[in-house]
C-alpha positions in Angstrom: -0.1 -84.1 28.4 1.3 -81.9 25.6 1.4 -78.0 26.3 -1.3 -77.5 23.9 -3.8 -79.8 25.1 -2.8 -78.6 28.9 -3.7 -74.7 27.9 -6.8 -75.9 26.5 -8.1 -78.2 29.1 -7.2 -74.7 31.5 -9.6 -72.4 29.2 -12.3 -75.3 29.0 -11.9 -75.4 33.3 -12.3 -71.4 33.1 -14.9 -71.5 31.0 -16.9 -73.8 32.9 -16.1 -72.1 36.3 -16.9 -68.4 34.8 -20.3 -69.8 33.6 -21.3 -71.5 36.9 -20.0 -68.5 38.9 -22.0 -66.3 36.5 -25.1 -68.5 36.7 -25.1 -68.5 40.4 -24.6 -65.1 41.1 -27.9 -64.9 38.3 -29.8 -67.0 40.4 -29.1 -65.3 43.8 -30.4 -61.9 42.0 -33.0 -63.2 40.6 -33.9 -64.6 44.5 -33.3 -61.2 45.9 -35.6 -59.7 43.7 -33.3 -57.4 42.0 -32.8 -56.9 37.9 -30.5 -59.6 37.1 -30.9 -58.4 33.6 -29.0 -55.3 34.1 -26.5 -57.0 36.1 -26.0 -59.5 33.2 -26.4 -56.8 30.0 -23.6 -54.7 31.3 -21.1 -58.0 31.9 -22.2 -59.6 28.3 -21.4 -55.5 26.8 -18.0 -55.9 28.9 -17.3 -59.3 27.6 -18.2 -57.9 24.1 -15.7 -54.6 24.2 -12.9 -56.9 25.8 -13.6 -59.2 22.7 -12.9 -56.4 20.8 -9.6 -56.1 22.2 -8.0 -59.5 20.2 -8.5 -57.2 16.5 -6.9 -54.3 18.1 -4.1 -56.7 19.3 -3.5 -58.1 15.9 -2.6 -54.5 14.5 -0.5 -54.2 17.2 2.2 -57.2 16.8 5.1 -55.0 18.1 4.3 -54.6 21.4 5.3 -56.7 24.3 1.7 -58.2 24.9 0.5 -61.6 25.2 1.3 -63.8 22.1 -1.3 -63.5 19.2 -1.8 -67.3 19.9 -2.8 -67.1 23.2 -4.9 -64.2 22.4 -7.2 -66.1 19.8 -7.8 -69.1 22.6 -8.8 -66.2 25.0 -11.2 -64.7 22.2 -12.9 -67.9 21.5 -13.1 -69.3 25.1 -14.5 -65.7 26.0 -17.2 -65.9 22.9 -18.2 -68.9 24.2 -18.7 -67.8 27.2 -20.7 -64.4 26.0 -22.8 -66.9 24.3 -23.8 -68.1 27.4 -24.2 -64.7 29.4 -26.5 -63.6 26.7 -28.9 -66.7 27.1 -28.9 -65.8 30.8 -29.7 -62.2 29.9 -32.9 -63.0 27.9 -33.5 -65.9 30.7 -33.4 -68.3 27.7 -36.4 -67.0 26.0 -37.2 -65.2 22.7 -36.6 -61.5 23.1 -39.6 -59.0 22.5 -39.4 -55.4 21.1 -37.8 -54.5 18.1 -34.8 -53.3 19.7 -34.5 -56.2 21.7 -35.0 -58.4 18.7 -32.9 -56.5 16.4 -29.8 -56.7 18.7 -30.6 -60.3 19.3 -30.2 -60.9 15.8 -27.1 -58.8 15.2 -25.6 -60.5 18.4 -26.3 -64.1 16.6 -24.8 -62.9 13.1 -21.4 -62.1 15.4 -21.7 -64.9 17.6 -22.4 -67.6 14.5 -20.1 -66.1 12.1 -17.4 -66.5 14.8 -17.8 -69.8 15.3 -17.9 -70.1 11.6 -14.5 -68.8 11.4 -13.1 -71.5 14.2 -14.3 -73.9 11.9 -12.5 -72.8 8.4 -9.4 -71.7 10.5 -8.8 -74.8 11.5 -10.3 -76.8 8.7 -8.8 -74.8 5.2 -5.2 -74.4 6.7 -4.5 -78.3 6.2 -6.5 -78.6 2.9 -4.3 -75.3 1.7 -1.1 -77.2 2.8 -2.4 -80.2 0.4 -3.3 -78.0 -2.5 0.3 -77.2 -3.8 2.6 -74.6 -3.1 0.9 -71.2 -1.0 -0.1 -68.8 -3.4 -0.5 -64.9 -2.9 -4.5 -64.1 -2.7 -3.8 -60.6 -4.7 -1.6 -62.5 -7.5 -4.2 -65.2 -8.2 -6.0 -63.8 -10.7 -2.5 -63.3 -12.7 -2.1 -66.7 -12.3 -5.5 -67.9 -13.6 -4.6 -65.9 -16.9 -1.3 -67.1 -17.3 -2.6 -71.0 -16.7 -5.2 -70.2 -19.5 -2.7 -68.5 -22.1 -0.7 -71.6 -21.7 -3.5 -74.1 -22.8 -4.6 -71.6 -25.3 -0.7 -72.1 -26.6 -1.2 -75.7 -26.4 -4.3 -75.6 -28.7 -2.8 -73.5 -31.2 0.1 -75.9 -31.1 -2.2 -79.3 -31.8 -3.7 -77.2 -34.5 -0.7 -76.0 -36.5 1.1 -79.6 -35.9 -1.6 -82.2 -36.4 -4.2 -79.8 -38.6 -6.8 -81.0 -36.4 -9.5 -79.0 -34.7 -10.1 -81.8 -32.1 -8.6 -80.4 -29.2 -9.7 -76.8 -30.1 -12.8 -77.4 -30.1 -13.0 -79.6 -26.9 -11.3 -76.2 -25.2 -13.7 -73.9 -27.1 -16.9 -76.2 -26.0 -16.0 -77.5 -22.6 -12.4 -75.8 -21.0 -12.7 -72.2 -21.9 -15.4 -71.8 -19.5 -13.8 -73.7 -16.9 -10.8 -71.6 -17.2 -12.7 -68.4 -16.7 -15.1 -69.1 -14.3 -14.5 -68.1 -10.5 -15.1 -70.4 -7.8 -17.6 -69.8 -5.3 -16.1 -69.0 -1.8 -18.0 -71.8 -0.1 -16.4 -74.3 -2.9 -13.7 -74.5 -0.7 -15.7 -76.4 2.4 -16.9 -79.2 -0.6 -15.0 -82.4 -1.4 -13.5 -83.5 -5.0 -14.6 -80.9 -7.6 -16.9 -83.1 -9.8 -16.7 -80.7 -13.0 -13.1 -81.3 -12.9 -13.3 -85.0 -12.7 -15.8 -84.9 -15.5 -13.6 -83.0 -17.6 -10.6 -85.0 -16.9 -12.6 -88.0 -18.2 -14.1 -86.3 -21.4 -10.5 -85.2 -22.2 -9.3 -89.2 -21.6 -12.2 -90.0 -23.8 -10.7 -87.8 -26.8 -7.4 -90.3 -26.6 -8.9 -92.4 -29.8 -9.5 -89.6 -31.9 -6.1 -88.3 -31.4 -2.8 -89.3 -32.9 0.2 -89.6 -30.6 1.1 -85.4 -31.0 -2.0 -85.1 -30.1 -2.1 -87.0 -27.0 0.9 -85.7 -25.5 -0.8 -82.1 -25.6 -3.6 -83.5 -24.3 -1.6 -85.0 -21.3 -0.2 -81.2 -20.9 -3.9 -80.0 -20.7 -4.4 -82.4 -18.2 -1.7 -81.0 -15.6 -2.9 -77.5 -16.4 -6.6 -78.1 -15.8 -5.5 -80.3 -12.3 -3.1 -77.1 -11.6 -6.1 -74.6 -12.4 -8.2 -76.8 -10.2 -5.6 -76.2 -7.4 -5.3 -72.6 -8.1 -9.4 -72.5 -8.0 -9.2 -73.9 -4.5 -6.5 -71.4 -3.2 -8.2 -68.8 -4.5 -11.9 -69.8 -2.7 -10.3 -70.7 0.8 -8.6 -67.6 0.7 -11.3 -65.6 0.0 -13.8 -67.5 2.7 -11.1 -66.6 5.2 -11.2 -62.7 4.5 -15.0 -62.6 3.4 -16.1 -63.8 7.1 -13.7 -61.6 8.8 -15.9 -58.7 6.7 -19.3 -60.0 8.1 -17.8 -60.7 12.0 -15.7 -57.3 12.7 -19.0 -54.7 11.2 -21.4 -56.6 12.6 -19.4 -56.8 16.0 -19.2 -52.7 16.0 -23.1 -52.4 15.3 -23.6 -54.5 18.2 -21.6 -52.7 20.6 -23.4 -49.6 19.5 -27.0 -51.3 19.6 -25.8 -52.4 23.3 -25.0 -48.6 24.2 -28.5 -47.8 23.0 -30.5 -50.3 25.0 -28.0 -50.3 28.0 -29.2 -46.3 28.0 -32.7 -47.1 27.5 -32.6 -50.0 29.9 -31.4 -47.6 32.9 -33.6 -44.9 31.7 -36.7 -47.3 32.4 -35.5 -48.7 35.2 -34.9 -45.2 37.0 -31.7 -45.1 37.3 -30.8 -42.4 34.9 
C-alpha cells in the first residue's frame, strides 16, 4: 500500500471513529435529558474555527508546521466531520426560525462550496496539464491579444498576396467574435468546445475556394484557433479555481459570526448567561 493510500485510509478510519463517538455521546445526552444541541453546537463551532486555520496555515508557509498537503487532508476530512455534526445538531430535520434558517443556509454554502472546491482541485489540474504549457493567469489577457493580432496579420497577408477577401470575410464573420469573447469559468468543466470544432470545420470547408497560398495561411489560422482554445481553457480553469474561494472563504467568516450570535442567544434562552 502506497504512503498516500495509507494516509487516506487513516483519515477515513479516523473520520468514522470520530463520527461514531460524536453520535454515541449525542445519544447519551439525549437519553439523560440534557440539551444535546448546546454541546453539539459548541463542537460544531470549534470544528469550524479549526477549519479556518487551514487558510491561516497557507499564509504562513515559512513556519515549521505540518506540511500544507497534510493540512489540506485534515481540512477535507474535518469538513466531512463538520457536516455530520451539523446534521446531529439540527436532529436531521429542517431548522426553524429566521436566524437558524439563515445560519443553516450559510453553512450549506460553505460546506458545498468546499465539496465543489475538492472536486475541481482534483479534476482541473490534470486537464490543465493536457492544455499545453502552463500560463500565468495575470498574463493571459496579453496572450489573447497577441494571438488575435497574429491572426489579423495573417488575414492582411492573405488579402495583400492573393487579392482575395475570402479569409478576411471568414475572420470578420466567425473568428473575431471567437477571439474577442471571454470564456465562462464553468466552461472548464465541459468537454470538447463545440464552437471550436464548428469553426475548424467551416475553415476546412473554405479550402475549395482557396488557392495554394491561402490554404497555407488557413492552416496557420487553424493552429492559432487551437492555441487560442487552450488559452481559453487555462483562463477558465484558473479563474474557476480562484472564484470558488471568493465564495468559500467570505461565507466561512460570515458563518463564524452568525454562529457566535446563535450560541449567545441559545445560552441566554437556556439560562446559561
